[in-house]
Every structure is written in structure tokens, then in C-alpha cells.
C-alpha positions as CSV (number, residue, x, y, z in Angstrom):
1,X,-59.4,69.0,-87.3
2,X,-60.3,70.1,-83.8
3,X,-57.7,67.8,-82.3
4,X,-54.9,69.0,-84.7
5,X,-55.7,72.7,-84.1
6,X,-55.8,72.2,-80.3
7,X,-52.4,70.5,-80.3
8,X,-51.0,73.3,-82.4
9,X,-52.3,75.7,-79.7
10,X,-54.8,77.1,-82.1
11,X,-57.8,75.7,-80.4
12,X,-59.2,74.4,-77.1
13,X,-58.1,70.8,-76.2
14,X,-61.0,70.5,-73.8
15,X,-63.4,71.3,-76.6
16,X,-61.8,68.8,-79.0
17,X,-61.9,66.1,-76.2
18,X,-65.6,66.8,-75.7
19,X,-66.4,66.5,-79.3
20,X,-64.5,63.1,-79.4
21,X,-66.6,62.0,-76.4
22,X,-69.8,62.9,-78.2
23,X,-68.7,61.3,-81.5
24,X,-68.0,57.9,-80.0
25,X,-71.0,58.2,-77.5
26,X,-68.8,58.0,-74.4
27,X,-70.0,59.4,-71.0
28,X,-66.7,60.9,-70.0
29,X,-63.2,61.5,-71.4
30,X,-59.8,62.0,-69.8
31,X,-56.3,62.9,-70.9
32,X,-53.8,62.3,-68.1
33,X,-50.0,62.2,-67.6
34,X,-48.1,59.9,-65.2
35,X,-44.5,60.6,-64.5
36,X,-42.1,57.8,-63.8
37,X,-40.4,59.6,-60.9
38,X,-43.5,60.1,-58.7
39,X,-46.8,58.6,-57.9
40,X,-49.1,61.3,-59.2
41,X,-51.6,61.7,-62.0
42,X,-51.7,65.1,-63.6
43,X,-54.8,65.9,-65.6
44,X,-54.4,67.6,-69.0
45,X,-58.0,67.7,-70.0
46,X,-61.2,66.0,-68.9
47,X,-65.0,66.3,-69.5
48,X,-68.1,64.5,-68.5
49,X,-71.6,64.3,-70.1
50,X,-73.2,64.9,-66.7
51,X,-71.3,68.1,-66.1
52,X,-73.5,70.8,-64.7
53,X,-76.2,68.4,-63.5
54,X,-77.2,67.9,-59.8
55,X,-75.0,64.8,-59.5
56,X,-72.3,65.9,-62.0
57,X,-69.1,64.0,-61.8
58,X,-65.4,64.6,-62.1
59,X,-63.9,61.8,-64.2
60,X,-60.7,60.2,-62.9
61,X,-58.1,58.2,-64.7
62,X,-58.2,54.3,-64.6
63,X,-55.4,53.7,-67.0
64,X,-53.2,52.1,-64.4
65,X,-55.8,49.4,-63.8
66,X,-56.3,48.8,-67.5
67,X,-52.7,48.8,-68.7
68,X,-51.3,47.1,-65.5
69,X,-47.8,45.8,-66.2
70,X,-47.8,47.4,-69.7
71,X,-47.7,50.9,-68.5
72,X,-44.2,51.4,-69.8
73,X,-44.4,49.2,-72.9
74,X,-47.8,49.9,-74.4
75,X,-47.7,51.1,-78.0
76,X,-48.8,54.7,-78.7
77,X,-52.1,54.6,-80.6
78,X,-53.1,51.1,-79.4
79,X,-56.4,50.4,-77.7
80,X,-56.9,48.7,-74.3
81,X,-60.3,47.9,-72.7
82,X,-61.1,47.2,-69.1
83,X,-63.4,44.3,-70.1
84,X,-60.3,42.5,-71.6
85,X,-58.6,42.8,-68.2
86,X,-61.7,41.3,-66.5
87,X,-61.4,38.1,-68.6
88,X,-58.0,37.3,-66.9
89,X,-58.0,34.5,-64.3
90,X,-58.6,35.9,-60.9
91,X,-55.4,34.3,-59.5
92,X,-53.4,36.4,-62.1
93,X,-55.2,39.7,-61.7
94,X,-54.5,41.7,-58.5
95,X,-57.6,42.0,-56.3
96,X,-57.5,45.8,-56.6
97,X,-57.9,45.6,-60.4
98,X,-60.9,43.2,-60.5
99,X,-63.7,45.7,-59.7
100,X,-65.0,48.2,-62.2
101,X,-65.9,51.6,-60.7
102,X,-69.5,51.4,-59.5
103,X,-70.8,53.8,-62.2
104,X,-68.9,52.5,-65.2
105,X,-69.5,49.7,-67.7
106,X,-66.4,50.0,-69.8
107,X,-63.1,52.0,-69.9
108,X,-61.2,52.3,-73.1
109,X,-57.5,53.5,-72.8
110,X,-55.2,54.7,-75.6
111,X,-51.6,55.5,-74.8
112,X,-50.7,58.7,-76.6
113,X,-47.1,58.9,-75.7
114,X,-44.9,56.4,-73.9
115,X,-41.5,57.7,-72.8
116,X,-39.1,56.9,-70.0
117,X,-40.1,60.1,-68.2
118,X,-43.9,59.9,-68.5
119,X,-47.0,58.2,-70.0
120,X,-49.8,60.3,-71.6
121,X,-53.1,58.5,-72.0
122,X,-56.5,59.2,-73.5
123,X,-59.4,57.5,-71.9
124,X,-63.1,57.1,-72.8
125,X,-65.5,56.1,-70.0
126,X,-68.8,54.4,-70.7
127,X,-71.7,54.0,-68.3
128,X,-73.3,51.6,-70.8
129,X,-72.1,48.9,-73.2
130,X,-70.4,50.8,-76.1
131,X,-71.5,49.9,-79.6
132,X,-69.0,48.1,-81.8
133,X,-69.2,50.7,-84.5
134,X,-68.3,53.4,-82.0
135,X,-65.3,51.4,-80.9
136,X,-64.3,50.8,-84.5
137,X,-64.5,54.6,-85.2
138,X,-62.3,55.2,-82.1
139,X,-59.8,52.6,-83.2
140,X,-59.5,54.3,-86.7
141,X,-58.9,57.7,-85.0
142,X,-56.4,56.7,-82.4
143,X,-53.4,56.2,-84.6
144,X,-53.8,59.8,-86.0
145,X,-54.5,61.2,-82.6
146,X,-51.3,59.7,-81.2
147,X,-49.3,60.9,-84.2
148,X,-50.6,64.5,-83.8
149,X,-49.9,64.3,-80.0
150,X,-46.2,63.5,-80.8
151,X,-46.0,66.6,-83.0
152,X,-47.8,69.0,-80.6
153,X,-46.6,72.5,-79.9
154,X,-43.7,72.6,-77.4
155,X,-44.7,73.3,-73.8
156,X,-48.4,72.8,-74.5
157,X,-49.0,70.0,-72.1
158,X,-47.2,71.7,-69.2
159,X,-49.4,74.8,-69.8
160,X,-52.5,72.7,-69.7
161,X,-51.5,70.9,-66.5
162,X,-50.8,74.3,-64.8
163,X,-54.2,75.6,-65.9
164,X,-55.9,72.5,-64.5
165,X,-54.3,73.0,-61.1
166,X,-53.8,70.3,-58.4
167,X,-52.9,66.8,-59.6
168,X,-54.6,63.8,-58.4
169,X,-52.7,61.8,-55.7
170,X,-52.5,58.1,-56.4
171,X,-52.8,56.1,-53.2
172,X,-49.7,54.2,-52.3
173,X,-50.1,50.4,-52.5
174,X,-49.0,50.0,-48.9
175,X,-52.1,52.0,-48.0
176,X,-54.6,49.8,-49.9
177,X,-57.4,48.6,-47.6
178,X,-57.1,51.3,-45.0
179,X,-60.3,53.3,-44.4
180,X,-60.2,56.7,-46.0
181,X,-60.6,58.4,-42.5
182,X,-58.0,56.2,-40.9
183,X,-55.4,58.0,-38.7
184,X,-52.8,57.1,-41.3
185,X,-54.8,59.3,-43.7
186,X,-54.1,57.1,-46.8
187,X,-55.6,59.5,-49.3
188,X,-53.5,62.4,-47.9
189,X,-56.5,64.6,-47.2
190,X,-56.1,68.0,-45.8
191,X,-57.5,68.9,-42.4
192,X,-60.5,70.6,-44.0
193,X,-61.1,67.7,-46.5
194,X,-61.0,65.2,-43.6
195,X,-63.7,67.2,-41.8
196,X,-65.9,67.3,-44.9
197,X,-65.6,63.5,-45.4
198,X,-66.5,63.0,-41.7
199,X,-69.6,65.1,-42.0
200,X,-70.5,63.7,-45.4
201,X,-70.4,60.2,-44.1
202,X,-72.9,61.2,-41.4
203,X,-75.4,62.1,-44.1
204,X,-75.0,65.8,-44.2
205,X,-75.6,67.8,-47.4
206,X,-73.3,70.4,-48.8
207,X,-75.3,73.3,-47.2
208,X,-75.4,71.6,-43.8
209,X,-71.6,70.8,-43.9
210,X,-71.0,74.5,-44.9
211,X,-73.1,75.6,-41.9
212,X,-71.3,73.2,-39.5
213,X,-67.8,74.4,-40.6
214,X,-68.8,78.1,-40.9
215,X,-67.7,78.2,-44.6
216,X,-69.6,78.8,-47.9
217,X,-71.2,76.0,-49.9
218,X,-68.8,76.9,-52.8
219,X,-65.9,76.2,-50.5
220,X,-67.3,72.8,-49.6
221,X,-67.7,71.9,-53.2
222,X,-64.1,72.9,-53.8
223,X,-63.0,70.6,-51.0
224,X,-65.1,67.8,-52.5
225,X,-63.5,68.3,-55.9
226,X,-60.1,67.9,-54.3
227,X,-61.3,64.9,-52.4
228,X,-62.6,63.3,-55.6
229,X,-59.2,63.6,-57.1
230,X,-57.3,62.2,-54.1
231,X,-59.6,59.3,-53.4
232,X,-60.4,58.3,-57.0
233,X,-64.2,59.0,-56.5
234,X,-66.0,60.6,-59.3
235,X,-69.1,61.8,-57.5
236,X,-70.6,62.2,-54.0
237,X,-72.4,58.9,-54.4
238,X,-69.2,57.0,-55.2
239,X,-67.3,58.8,-52.3
240,X,-70.0,57.8,-49.9
241,X,-69.7,54.2,-51.2
242,X,-66.0,54.3,-50.6
243,X,-66.5,55.7,-47.1
244,X,-69.1,53.1,-46.2
245,X,-67.1,50.2,-47.6
246,X,-64.2,51.3,-45.6
247,X,-66.3,51.4,-42.4
248,X,-67.4,47.8,-43.0
249,X,-63.9,46.5,-43.3
250,X,-62.4,48.2,-40.2
251,X,-63.4,49.4,-36.8
252,X,-64.3,53.1,-36.9
253,X,-63.2,55.4,-34.0
254,X,-65.9,57.3,-32.2
255,X,-66.9,60.7,-33.5
256,X,-64.9,62.6,-30.9
257,X,-61.8,60.6,-32.0
258,X,-62.4,61.6,-35.6
259,X,-62.9,65.2,-34.5
260,X,-59.6,65.2,-32.6
261,X,-57.9,63.7,-35.6
262,X,-59.3,66.4,-37.8
263,X,-57.9,69.0,-35.4
264,X,-54.4,67.8,-35.6
265,X,-51.7,70.0,-37.2
266,X,-52.5,70.5,-40.9
267,X,-49.0,69.3,-41.7
268,X,-50.0,65.8,-40.7
269,X,-52.6,65.7,-43.4
270,X,-50.8,67.4,-46.3
């Protein structure tokens, strides 16, 4: 009922998504849209069970890694699991799709609408092994959810995307393997975001970063939220993991070089 009302613009979609997350005992839920004419993910609604906690996270979409070559052919209302992808032979599965995010055990993806212009997906993220009866409940609901999605109020999704602000930038495949703070700036960080990442990697807290950059802690957190979206990280811990893994696979420039890079014209990083 919550889902139907929300899609008729008579209720809150975020609230309906949160109730679904709780009902199937997931740890996070995401509804996202991918357009066929660009390389961006636009978030329609998302929620996380850890929201408001000290290490609260911002869930990001993993539908591309789960659906892979079926992004344009998956049936609306069908169910796809990351664990099923993991059973594929390693010589068939691309290396970038073999690793589950460090804080997740399972990702369940349901295409809600598959069209030539876009793909809308519902995702449930689990930090534990989901119970079979929760997956069965989800499977029984998905057909109805996709059907309601097709009959939603005109313009509803565009309105939700505008309300949620900046889309997440999906890294280009040609940038895979580059350190996040490489001079090529693969995640397209802004100058301020680049500085925040540099200081975070040195072990500074939000308050210390704010003091170093002469800005408020709330501004630092806003930069971090944008960084999470652009890098695919869902928390400070995962972002640090990405930064440290990058540093192990490539030679890092000295701090003064990073500082000079961060001082370059903002246009280079936008």
C-alpha cells in the first residue's frame, strides 16, 4: 500500500523503500536510474539502517556489476543476486566484477523498468547472509512493485531525482586501476574534494580537516557525501580502503605535489 501510494504521489517513496528494507531485513535499499546516453547514476531514493550513526553510510548502486551484459535485456520484476555472479568462472567474469564491496555480503537487484532510454533498478543490500524466507517474500513482491512502477504518476521520477540533487558519476572503464588522487583525477573530484581526500588519507578527522581547510565540519561532511557518490564508497572506512588500495598499486607523488595538484584550476577537476 505504501509503495502504491508513493508512486501515485500520495506518499513518500523514501518511507515506502525504508519499510521494504525493514520487511525483508536488508541493511540498505536503493532505487536508481541509468540513462543509456550518458555514464551517470541518478538516485531516486535510498536509505540505510545505519543512517544517523557515527559511521553511517550512503548506499550506492551495484546494479551494473550484478546485471552485467543484461543491463538492457533484464525483465522488469525479475530478481538478480550478486552471489549468482560470483559463481561464474573467473575467466568469464571481468576482474572489476569479482569483488563484493568490503561491507556487503549480498546485493539483490530488481529491474523496475527497462527501456531504450533508461534502466530503473531497485536494490537491497545485505551485510549478512539473507534468510531464504526474506528472499521469497521479496520475490513475491517484485512483480507487483514493477507493475506499479510502470503505472506511476507522470513526472514523479524526475521530481525525485531533482530533490535528491547531484547524481553519482560512474567511473569510465578507461580509468579503472588509476589511484583516486592520480593527476588524471579518474573520479572527477572537485578541487575541494581532492583536498579532503588527501587529508583524510593522512589520517585526519573531519574536525581536523575542517580546521586545515578553514571551513566548517558540516562542509567537510558535504564534500564527503559527494566523494562517496563519485567514488562508489559508502562510508569513510570504505573510502580509506579505496585510497590505501590505490596507493599500494601505484607510486604516490609527494605531499607537495598533491598540494600543487589540488591548487590547479577548478575546471580541471570538474
